[in-house]
PDB file with SEQRES, HELIX, SHEET and CRYST1 records, atoms N, CA, C and O in Angstrom:
SEQRES   1 A   68  MET LEU LEU ASP HIS ILE ASN HIS ALA ARG ARG HIS PRO          
SEQRES   2 A   68  SER LYS SER SER GLN SER GLY VAL PRO ASP LYS ALA ILE          
SEQRES   3 A   68  ASP GLN CYS GLU ALA SER TYR GLU ALA ALA ASP GLY GLN          
SEQRES   4 A   68  LYS GLN LYS ALA ALA MET ASP ASN PHE ASP ASP THR ARG          
SEQRES   5 A   68  LEU MET ALA LEU ILE CYS ARG HIS ASP ILE PRO LEU PHE          
SEQRES   6 A   68  LEU GLN THR                                                  
HELIX    1 AA1 LEU A    2  ARG A   11  1                                  10    
HELIX    2 AA2 ASP A   23  SER A   32  1                                  10    
HELIX    3 AA3 MET A   45  ASN A   47  5                                   3    
SHEET    1 AA1 2 MET A  54  ILE A  57  0                                        
SHEET    2 AA1 2 PRO A  63  GLN A  67 -1                                        
CRYST1    1.000    1.000    1.000  90.00  90.00  90.00 P 1           1          
ATOM      1  N   MET A   1     159.221 -98.455 -10.980  1.00  0.00           N  
ATOM      2  CA  MET A   1     158.505 -98.912  -9.813  1.00  0.00           C  
ATOM      3  C   MET A   1     157.798 -97.745  -9.118  1.00  0.00           C  
ATOM      4  O   MET A   1     156.619 -97.843  -8.775  1.00  0.00           O  
ATOM      5  N   LEU A   2     158.514 -96.653  -8.915  1.00  0.00           N  
ATOM      6  CA  LEU A   2     157.906 -95.499  -8.286  1.00  0.00           C  
ATOM      7  C   LEU A   2     156.817 -94.910  -9.177  1.00  0.00           C  
ATOM      8  O   LEU A   2     155.771 -94.485  -8.687  1.00  0.00           O  
ATOM      9  N   LEU A   3     157.059 -94.887 -10.470  1.00  0.00           N  
ATOM     10  CA  LEU A   3     156.070 -94.370 -11.413  1.00  0.00           C  
ATOM     11  C   LEU A   3     154.800 -95.220 -11.385  1.00  0.00           C  
ATOM     12  O   LEU A   3     153.698 -94.679 -11.470  1.00  0.00           O  
ATOM     13  N   ASP A   4     154.937 -96.530 -11.267  1.00  0.00           N  
ATOM     14  CA  ASP A   4     153.765 -97.406 -11.150  1.00  0.00           C  
ATOM     15  C   ASP A   4     152.974 -97.088  -9.889  1.00  0.00           C  
ATOM     16  O   ASP A   4     151.744 -97.059  -9.911  1.00  0.00           O  
ATOM     17  N   HIS A   5     153.681 -96.850  -8.795  1.00  0.00           N  
ATOM     18  CA  HIS A   5     153.024 -96.513  -7.532  1.00  0.00           C  
ATOM     19  C   HIS A   5     152.254 -95.190  -7.654  1.00  0.00           C  
ATOM     20  O   HIS A   5     151.132 -95.071  -7.161  1.00  0.00           O  
ATOM     21  N   ILE A   6     152.864 -94.206  -8.312  1.00  0.00           N  
ATOM     22  CA  ILE A   6     152.215 -92.908  -8.496  1.00  0.00           C  
ATOM     23  C   ILE A   6     150.982 -93.046  -9.385  1.00  0.00           C  
ATOM     24  O   ILE A   6     149.928 -92.492  -9.072  1.00  0.00           O  
ATOM     25  N   ASN A   7     151.103 -93.771 -10.475  1.00  0.00           N  
ATOM     26  CA  ASN A   7     149.955 -93.961 -11.368  1.00  0.00           C  
ATOM     27  C   ASN A   7     148.824 -94.713 -10.671  1.00  0.00           C  
ATOM     28  O   ASN A   7     147.655 -94.398 -10.891  1.00  0.00           O  
ATOM     29  N   HIS A   8     149.145 -95.690  -9.847  1.00  0.00           N  
ATOM     30  CA  HIS A   8     148.134 -96.430  -9.095  1.00  0.00           C  
ATOM     31  C   HIS A   8     147.411 -95.494  -8.119  1.00  0.00           C  
ATOM     32  O   HIS A   8     146.189 -95.553  -7.979  1.00  0.00           O  
ATOM     33  N   ALA A   9     148.178 -94.636  -7.451  1.00  0.00           N  
ATOM     34  CA  ALA A   9     147.589 -93.701  -6.488  1.00  0.00           C  
ATOM     35  C   ALA A   9     146.700 -92.684  -7.182  1.00  0.00           C  
ATOM     36  O   ALA A   9     145.700 -92.254  -6.607  1.00  0.00           O  
ATOM     37  N   ARG A  10     147.035 -92.290  -8.392  1.00  0.00           N  
ATOM     38  CA  ARG A  10     146.231 -91.312  -9.130  1.00  0.00           C  
ATOM     39  C   ARG A  10     144.876 -91.879  -9.536  1.00  0.00           C  
ATOM     40  O   ARG A  10     143.909 -91.130  -9.672  1.00  0.00           O  
ATOM     41  N   ARG A  11     144.798 -93.165  -9.727  1.00  0.00           N  
ATOM     42  CA  ARG A  11     143.539 -93.785 -10.152  1.00  0.00           C  
ATOM     43  C   ARG A  11     142.525 -93.873  -9.023  1.00  0.00           C  
ATOM     44  O   ARG A  11     141.325 -93.960  -9.281  1.00  0.00           O  
ATOM     45  N   HIS A  12     142.982 -93.851  -7.783  1.00  0.00           N  
ATOM     46  CA  HIS A  12     142.091 -93.978  -6.637  1.00  0.00           C  
ATOM     47  C   HIS A  12     141.840 -92.602  -6.033  1.00  0.00           C  
ATOM     48  O   HIS A  12     142.762 -91.789  -5.953  1.00  0.00           O  
ATOM     49  N   PRO A  13     140.618 -92.329  -5.609  1.00  0.00           N  
ATOM     50  CA  PRO A  13     140.344 -91.024  -4.995  1.00  0.00           C  
ATOM     51  C   PRO A  13     141.101 -90.870  -3.684  1.00  0.00           C  
ATOM     52  O   PRO A  13     141.366 -91.846  -2.982  1.00  0.00           O  
ATOM     53  N   SER A  14     141.436 -89.654  -3.376  1.00  0.00           N  
ATOM     54  CA  SER A  14     142.168 -89.419  -2.133  1.00  0.00           C  
ATOM     55  C   SER A  14     141.263 -89.637  -0.929  1.00  0.00           C  
ATOM     56  O   SER A  14     140.048 -89.446  -0.994  1.00  0.00           O  
ATOM     57  N   LYS A  15     141.879 -90.034   0.153  1.00  0.00           N  
ATOM     58  CA  LYS A  15     141.134 -90.264   1.384  1.00  0.00           C  
ATOM     59  C   LYS A  15     140.823 -88.918   2.038  1.00  0.00           C  
ATOM     60  O   LYS A  15     141.656 -88.012   2.052  1.00  0.00           O  
ATOM     61  N   SER A  16     139.636 -88.809   2.565  1.00  0.00           N  
ATOM     62  CA  SER A  16     139.317 -87.585   3.291  1.00  0.00           C  
ATOM     63  C   SER A  16     139.867 -87.716   4.703  1.00  0.00           C  
ATOM     64  O   SER A  16     139.811 -88.784   5.312  1.00  0.00           O  
ATOM     65  N   SER A  17     140.390 -86.630   5.202  1.00  0.00           N  
ATOM     66  CA  SER A  17     140.963 -86.668   6.539  1.00  0.00           C  
ATOM     67  C   SER A  17     140.313 -85.593   7.387  1.00  0.00           C  
ATOM     68  O   SER A  17     139.893 -84.548   6.891  1.00  0.00           O  
ATOM     69  N   GLN A  18     140.243 -85.870   8.647  1.00  0.00           N  
ATOM     70  CA  GLN A  18     139.676 -84.934   9.603  1.00  0.00           C  
ATOM     71  C   GLN A  18     140.812 -84.427  10.480  1.00  0.00           C  
ATOM     72  O   GLN A  18     141.485 -85.212  11.148  1.00  0.00           O  
ATOM     73  N   SER A  19     141.021 -83.139  10.478  1.00  0.00           N  
ATOM     74  CA  SER A  19     142.088 -82.558  11.282  1.00  0.00           C  
ATOM     75  C   SER A  19     141.696 -82.538  12.744  1.00  0.00           C  
ATOM     76  O   SER A  19     140.545 -82.260  13.083  1.00  0.00           O  
ATOM     77  N   GLY A  20     142.647 -82.831  13.607  1.00  0.00           N  
ATOM     78  CA  GLY A  20     142.394 -82.782  15.034  1.00  0.00           C  
ATOM     79  C   GLY A  20     142.597 -81.385  15.598  1.00  0.00           C  
ATOM     80  O   GLY A  20     142.325 -81.139  16.773  1.00  0.00           O  
ATOM     81  N   VAL A  21     143.078 -80.466  14.758  1.00  0.00           N  
ATOM     82  CA  VAL A  21     143.332 -79.093  15.193  1.00  0.00           C  
ATOM     83  C   VAL A  21     142.093 -78.250  14.898  1.00  0.00           C  
ATOM     84  O   VAL A  21     141.615 -78.247  13.763  1.00  0.00           O  
ATOM     85  N   PRO A  22     141.568 -77.544  15.880  1.00  0.00           N  
ATOM     86  CA  PRO A  22     140.379 -76.727  15.638  1.00  0.00           C  
ATOM     87  C   PRO A  22     140.666 -75.580  14.669  1.00  0.00           C  
ATOM     88  O   PRO A  22     141.780 -75.060  14.619  1.00  0.00           O  
ATOM     89  N   ASP A  23     139.652 -75.197  13.906  1.00  0.00           N  
ATOM     90  CA  ASP A  23     139.808 -74.112  12.930  1.00  0.00           C  
ATOM     91  C   ASP A  23     140.224 -72.812  13.595  1.00  0.00           C  
ATOM     92  O   ASP A  23     140.977 -72.035  13.008  1.00  0.00           O  
ATOM     93  N   LYS A  24     139.752 -72.563  14.802  1.00  0.00           N  
ATOM     94  CA  LYS A  24     140.094 -71.330  15.508  1.00  0.00           C  
ATOM     95  C   LYS A  24     141.597 -71.247  15.763  1.00  0.00           C  
ATOM     96  O   LYS A  24     142.186 -70.174  15.634  1.00  0.00           O  
ATOM     97  N   ALA A  25     142.215 -72.354  16.119  1.00  0.00           N  
ATOM     98  CA  ALA A  25     143.658 -72.375  16.365  1.00  0.00           C  
ATOM     99  C   ALA A  25     144.434 -72.121  15.080  1.00  0.00           C  
ATOM    100  O   ALA A  25     145.446 -71.420  15.085  1.00  0.00           O  
ATOM    101  N   ILE A  26     143.957 -72.693  13.983  1.00  0.00           N  
ATOM    102  CA  ILE A  26     144.620 -72.478  12.690  1.00  0.00           C  
ATOM    103  C   ILE A  26     144.494 -71.027  12.268  1.00  0.00           C  
ATOM    104  O   ILE A  26     145.456 -70.445  11.765  1.00  0.00           O  
ATOM    105  N   ASP A  27     143.321 -70.429  12.462  1.00  0.00           N  
ATOM    106  CA  ASP A  27     143.110 -69.026  12.115  1.00  0.00           C  
ATOM    107  C   ASP A  27     144.004 -68.108  12.935  1.00  0.00           C  
ATOM    108  O   ASP A  27     144.548 -67.141  12.402  1.00  0.00           O  
ATOM    109  N   GLN A  28     144.164 -68.394  14.223  1.00  0.00           N  
ATOM    110  CA  GLN A  28     145.036 -67.584  15.074  1.00  0.00           C  
ATOM    111  C   GLN A  28     146.491 -67.708  14.629  1.00  0.00           C  
ATOM    112  O   GLN A  28     147.230 -66.723  14.625  1.00  0.00           O  
ATOM    113  N   CYS A  29     146.891 -68.897  14.262  1.00  0.00           N  
ATOM    114  CA  CYS A  29     148.262 -69.106  13.785  1.00  0.00           C  
ATOM    115  C   CYS A  29     148.493 -68.337  12.491  1.00  0.00           C  
ATOM    116  O   CYS A  29     149.527 -67.691  12.323  1.00  0.00           O  
ATOM    117  N   GLU A  30     147.532 -68.409  11.581  1.00  0.00           N  
ATOM    118  CA  GLU A  30     147.652 -67.711  10.300  1.00  0.00           C  
ATOM    119  C   GLU A  30     147.706 -66.198  10.513  1.00  0.00           C  
ATOM    120  O   GLU A  30     148.471 -65.508   9.840  1.00  0.00           O  
ATOM    121  N   ALA A  31     146.909 -65.681  11.434  1.00  0.00           N  
ATOM    122  CA  ALA A  31     146.888 -64.240  11.690  1.00  0.00           C  
ATOM    123  C   ALA A  31     148.194 -63.758  12.312  1.00  0.00           C  
ATOM    124  O   ALA A  31     148.580 -62.608  12.101  1.00  0.00           O  
ATOM    125  N   SER A  32     148.885 -64.606  13.073  1.00  0.00           N  
ATOM    126  CA  SER A  32     150.123 -64.195  13.734  1.00  0.00           C  
ATOM    127  C   SER A  32     151.352 -64.386  12.851  1.00  0.00           C  
ATOM    128  O   SER A  32     152.444 -63.960  13.226  1.00  0.00           O  
ATOM    129  N   TYR A  33     151.202 -65.010  11.698  1.00  0.00           N  
ATOM    130  CA  TYR A  33     152.329 -65.294  10.809  1.00  0.00           C  
ATOM    131  C   TYR A  33     152.632 -64.054   9.979  1.00  0.00           C  
ATOM    132  O   TYR A  33     151.837 -63.682   9.116  1.00  0.00           O  
ATOM    133  N   GLU A  34     153.758 -63.413  10.223  1.00  0.00           N  
ATOM    134  CA  GLU A  34     154.072 -62.137   9.605  1.00  0.00           C  
ATOM    135  C   GLU A  34     154.878 -62.247   8.317  1.00  0.00           C  
ATOM    136  O   GLU A  34     154.899 -61.293   7.538  1.00  0.00           O  
ATOM    137  N   ALA A  35     155.532 -63.356   8.065  1.00  0.00           N  
ATOM    138  CA  ALA A  35     156.448 -63.452   6.926  1.00  0.00           C  
ATOM    139  C   ALA A  35     155.735 -63.268   5.597  1.00  0.00           C  
ATOM    140  O   ALA A  35     156.320 -62.718   4.664  1.00  0.00           O  
ATOM    141  N   ALA A  36     154.504 -63.706   5.485  1.00  0.00           N  
ATOM    142  CA  ALA A  36     153.785 -63.613   4.221  1.00  0.00           C  
ATOM    143  C   ALA A  36     152.924 -62.363   4.124  1.00  0.00           C  
ATOM    144  O   ALA A  36     152.204 -62.191   3.140  1.00  0.00           O  
ATOM    145  N   ASP A  37     152.981 -61.491   5.119  1.00  0.00           N  
ATOM    146  CA  ASP A  37     152.184 -60.272   5.110  1.00  0.00           C  
ATOM    147  C   ASP A  37     152.905 -59.223   4.283  1.00  0.00           C  
ATOM    148  O   ASP A  37     153.824 -58.568   4.773  1.00  0.00           O  
ATOM    149  N   GLY A  38     152.497 -59.060   3.040  1.00  0.00           N  
ATOM    150  CA  GLY A  38     153.145 -58.122   2.134  1.00  0.00           C  
ATOM    151  C   GLY A  38     152.878 -56.679   2.470  1.00  0.00           C  
ATOM    152  O   GLY A  38     153.606 -55.804   2.001  1.00  0.00           O  
ATOM    153  N   GLN A  39     151.865 -56.391   3.261  1.00  0.00           N  
ATOM    154  CA  GLN A  39     151.531 -55.021   3.612  1.00  0.00           C  
ATOM    155  C   GLN A  39     152.349 -54.505   4.793  1.00  0.00           C  
ATOM    156  O   GLN A  39     152.426 -53.294   5.004  1.00  0.00           O  
ATOM    157  N   LYS A  40     152.950 -55.388   5.552  1.00  0.00           N  
ATOM    158  CA  LYS A  40     153.680 -54.992   6.749  1.00  0.00           C  
ATOM    159  C   LYS A  40     155.167 -54.845   6.450  1.00  0.00           C  
ATOM    160  O   LYS A  40     155.787 -55.749   5.890  1.00  0.00           O  
ATOM    161  N   GLN A  41     155.730 -53.713   6.822  1.00  0.00           N  
ATOM    162  CA  GLN A  41     157.154 -53.494   6.634  1.00  0.00           C  
ATOM    163  C   GLN A  41     157.902 -54.183   7.762  1.00  0.00           C  
ATOM    164  O   GLN A  41     157.622 -53.934   8.935  1.00  0.00           O  
ATOM    165  N   LYS A  42     158.847 -55.044   7.421  1.00  0.00           N  
ATOM    166  CA  LYS A  42     159.536 -55.845   8.413  1.00  0.00           C  
ATOM    167  C   LYS A  42     160.851 -55.232   8.872  1.00  0.00           C  
ATOM    168  O   LYS A  42     161.382 -55.615   9.915  1.00  0.00           O  
ATOM    169  N   ALA A  43     161.384 -54.285   8.105  1.00  0.00           N  
ATOM    170  CA  ALA A  43     162.652 -53.658   8.471  1.00  0.00           C  
ATOM    171  C   ALA A  43     162.690 -52.241   7.910  1.00  0.00           C  
ATOM    172  O   ALA A  43     162.020 -51.932   6.925  1.00  0.00           O  
ATOM    173  N   ALA A  44     163.472 -51.398   8.542  1.00  0.00           N  
ATOM    174  CA  ALA A  44     163.652 -50.041   8.039  1.00  0.00           C  
ATOM    175  C   ALA A  44     164.587 -50.111   6.839  1.00  0.00           C  
ATOM    176  O   ALA A  44     165.777 -50.392   6.990  1.00  0.00           O  
ATOM    177  N   MET A  45     164.062 -49.861   5.672  1.00  0.00           N  
ATOM    178  CA  MET A  45     164.829 -50.064   4.445  1.00  0.00           C  
ATOM    179  C   MET A  45     165.875 -48.979   4.219  1.00  0.00           C  
ATOM    180  O   MET A  45     166.737 -49.149   3.357  1.00  0.00           O  
ATOM    181  N   ASP A  46     165.836 -47.870   4.956  1.00  0.00           N  
ATOM    182  CA  ASP A  46     166.837 -46.824   4.754  1.00  0.00           C  
ATOM    183  C   ASP A  46     168.203 -47.221   5.335  1.00  0.00           C  
ATOM    184  O   ASP A  46     169.192 -46.527   5.101  1.00  0.00           O  
ATOM    185  N   ASN A  47     168.268 -48.318   6.079  1.00  0.00           N  
ATOM    186  CA  ASN A  47     169.532 -48.780   6.645  1.00  0.00           C  
ATOM    187  C   ASN A  47     170.274 -49.756   5.737  1.00  0.00           C  
ATOM    188  O   ASN A  47     171.378 -50.186   6.070  1.00  0.00           O  
ATOM    189  N   PHE A  48     169.690 -50.108   4.606  1.00  0.00           N  
ATOM    190  CA  PHE A  48     170.273 -51.120   3.736  1.00  0.00           C  
ATOM    191  C   PHE A  48     170.559 -50.552   2.358  1.00  0.00           C  
ATOM    192  O   PHE A  48     169.846 -49.668   1.885  1.00  0.00           O  
ATOM    193  N   ASP A  49     171.603 -51.059   1.714  1.00  0.00           N  
ATOM    194  CA  ASP A  49     171.869 -50.741   0.316  1.00  0.00           C  
ATOM    195  C   ASP A  49     171.206 -51.792  -0.543  1.00  0.00           C  
ATOM    196  O   ASP A  49     171.131 -52.962  -0.169  1.00  0.00           O  
ATOM    197  N   ASP A  50     170.726 -51.369  -1.695  1.00  0.00           N  
ATOM    198  CA  ASP A  50     170.122 -52.296  -2.635  1.00  0.00           C  
ATOM    199  C   ASP A  50     171.239 -52.911  -3.473  1.00  0.00           C  
ATOM    200  O   ASP A  50     171.698 -52.307  -4.442  1.00  0.00           O  
ATOM    201  N   THR A  51     171.677 -54.115  -3.097  1.00  0.00           N  
ATOM    202  CA  THR A  51     172.808 -54.744  -3.774  1.00  0.00           C  
ATOM    203  C   THR A  51     172.383 -55.791  -4.787  1.00  0.00           C  
ATOM    204  O   THR A  51     173.221 -56.313  -5.523  1.00  0.00           O  
ATOM    205  N   ARG A  52     171.095 -56.107  -4.838  1.00  0.00           N  
ATOM    206  CA  ARG A  52     170.588 -57.139  -5.736  1.00  0.00           C  
ATOM    207  C   ARG A  52     171.355 -58.450  -5.548  1.00  0.00           C  
ATOM    208  O   ARG A  52     171.819 -59.070  -6.505  1.00  0.00           O  
ATOM    209  N   LEU A  53     171.466 -58.834  -4.316  1.00  0.00           N  
ATOM    210  CA  LEU A  53     172.142 -60.075  -3.959  1.00  0.00           C  
ATOM    211  C   LEU A  53     171.113 -61.012  -3.352  1.00  0.00           C  
ATOM    212  O   LEU A  53     170.386 -60.633  -2.434  1.00  0.00           O  
ATOM    213  N   MET A  54     171.049 -62.232  -3.862  1.00  0.00           N  
ATOM    214  CA  MET A  54     170.103 -63.206  -3.337  1.00  0.00           C  
ATOM    215  C   MET A  54     170.867 -64.480  -3.019  1.00  0.00           C  
ATOM    216  O   MET A  54     171.715 -64.922  -3.794  1.00  0.00           O  
ATOM    217  N   ALA A  55     170.557 -65.062  -1.868  1.00  0.00           N  
ATOM    218  CA  ALA A  55     171.220 -66.293  -1.464  1.00  0.00           C  
ATOM    219  C   ALA A  55     170.190 -67.257  -0.904  1.00  0.00           C  
ATOM    220  O   ALA A  55     169.237 -66.860  -0.234  1.00  0.00           O  
ATOM    221  N   LEU A  56     170.403 -68.521  -1.190  1.00  0.00           N  
ATOM    222  CA  LEU A  56     169.596 -69.591  -0.619  1.00  0.00           C  
ATOM    223  C   LEU A  56     170.549 -70.439   0.209  1.00  0.00           C  
ATOM    224  O   LEU A  56     171.523 -70.986  -0.309  1.00  0.00           O  
ATOM    225  N   ILE A  57     170.255 -70.543   1.512  1.00  0.00           N  
ATOM    226  CA  ILE A  57     171.125 -71.311   2.386  1.00  0.00           C  
ATOM    227  C   ILE A  57     170.323 -72.407   3.070  1.00  0.00           C  
ATOM    228  O   ILE A  57     169.112 -72.279   3.248  1.00  0.00           O  
ATOM    229  N   CYS A  58     170.992 -73.472   3.450  1.00  0.00           N  
ATOM    230  CA  CYS A  58     170.318 -74.545   4.179  1.00  0.00           C  
ATOM    231  C   CYS A  58     170.248 -74.176   5.651  1.00  0.00           C  
ATOM    232  O   CYS A  58     170.756 -73.131   6.055  1.00  0.00           O  
ATOM    233  N   ARG A  59     169.631 -75.015   6.443  1.00  0.00           N  
ATOM    234  CA  ARG A  59     169.473 -74.718   7.864  1.00  0.00           C  
ATOM    235  C   ARG A  59     170.787 -74.760   8.627  1.00  0.00           C  
ATOM    236  O   ARG A  59     170.832 -74.374   9.795  1.00  0.00           O  
ATOM    237  N   HIS A  60     171.860 -75.221   7.986  1.00  0.00           N  
ATOM    238  CA  HIS A  60     173.180 -75.251   8.607  1.00  0.00           C  
ATOM    239  C   HIS A  60     174.023 -74.053   8.168  1.00  0.00           C  
ATOM    240  O   HIS A  60     175.230 -74.013   8.407  1.00  0.00           O  
ATOM    241  N   ASP A  61     173.366 -73.064   7.514  1.00  0.00           N  
ATOM    242  CA  ASP A  61     174.012 -71.849   7.016  1.00  0.00           C  
ATOM    243  C   ASP A  61     175.048 -72.131   5.932  1.00  0.00           C  
ATOM    244  O   ASP A  61     176.043 -71.416   5.818  1.00  0.00           O  
ATOM    245  N   ILE A  62     174.814 -73.165   5.142  1.00  0.00           N  
ATOM    246  CA  ILE A  62     175.681 -73.475   4.011  1.00  0.00           C  
ATOM    247  C   ILE A  62     175.022 -72.922   2.752  1.00  0.00           C  
ATOM    248  O   ILE A  62     173.877 -73.269   2.461  1.00  0.00           O  
ATOM    249  N   PRO A  63     175.718 -72.068   1.995  1.00  0.00           N  
ATOM    250  CA  PRO A  63     175.117 -71.505   0.775  1.00  0.00           C  
ATOM    251  C   PRO A  63     174.845 -72.597  -0.260  1.00  0.00           C  
ATOM    252  O   PRO A  63     175.715 -73.405  -0.584  1.00  0.00           O  
ATOM    253  N   LEU A  64     173.617 -72.595  -0.765  1.00  0.00           N  
ATOM    254  CA  LEU A  64     173.230 -73.545  -1.798  1.00  0.00           C  
ATOM    255  C   LEU A  64     173.142 -72.872  -3.160  1.00  0.00           C  
ATOM    256  O   LEU A  64     173.393 -73.495  -4.191  1.00  0.00           O  
ATOM    257  N   PHE A  65     172.780 -71.587  -3.150  1.00  0.00           N  
ATOM    258  CA  PHE A  65     172.612 -70.832  -4.386  1.00  0.00           C  
ATOM    259  C   PHE A  65     172.905 -69.375  -4.090  1.00  0.00           C  
ATOM    260  O   PHE A  65     172.460 -68.841  -3.073  1.00  0.00           O  
ATOM    261  N   LEU A  66     173.651 -68.730  -4.973  1.00  0.00           N  
ATOM    262  CA  LEU A  66     173.971 -67.321  -4.805  1.00  0.00           C  
ATOM    263  C   LEU A  66     173.858 -66.646  -6.148  1.00  0.00           C  
ATOM    264  O   LEU A  66     174.429 -67.107  -7.136  1.00  0.00           O  
ATOM    265  N   GLN A  67     173.115 -65.546  -6.186  1.00  0.00           N  
ATOM    266  CA  GLN A  67     172.956 -64.814  -7.437  1.00  0.00           C  
ATOM    267  C   GLN A  67     173.193 -63.341  -7.170  1.00  0.00           C  
ATOM    268  O   GLN A  67     172.670 -62.780  -6.208  1.00  0.00           O  
ATOM    269  N   THR A  68     173.992 -62.717  -8.035  1.00  0.00           N  
ATOM    270  CA  THR A  68     174.246 -61.274  -7.914  1.00  0.00           C  
ATOM    271  C   THR A  68     173.632 -60.540  -9.058  1.00  0.00           C  
ATOM    272  O   THR A  68     173.736 -59.316  -9.134  1.00  0.00           O  
TER     273      THR A  68                                                      
END                                                                             
């Protein structure tokens, strides 16, 4: 049933939408977003050990994935 719905939607062109948010506001938001700025150092790395530990946690701080 879901697959039929997806295939039906693929056959029809997508609807064009007009955003109510001005481009200037979006540009300002994008410029202030630091997480994706690879050129900016976010922390002093000399205070941390390189442990090669990665964790994925949910918003409730419950570990979902842990890799060492």
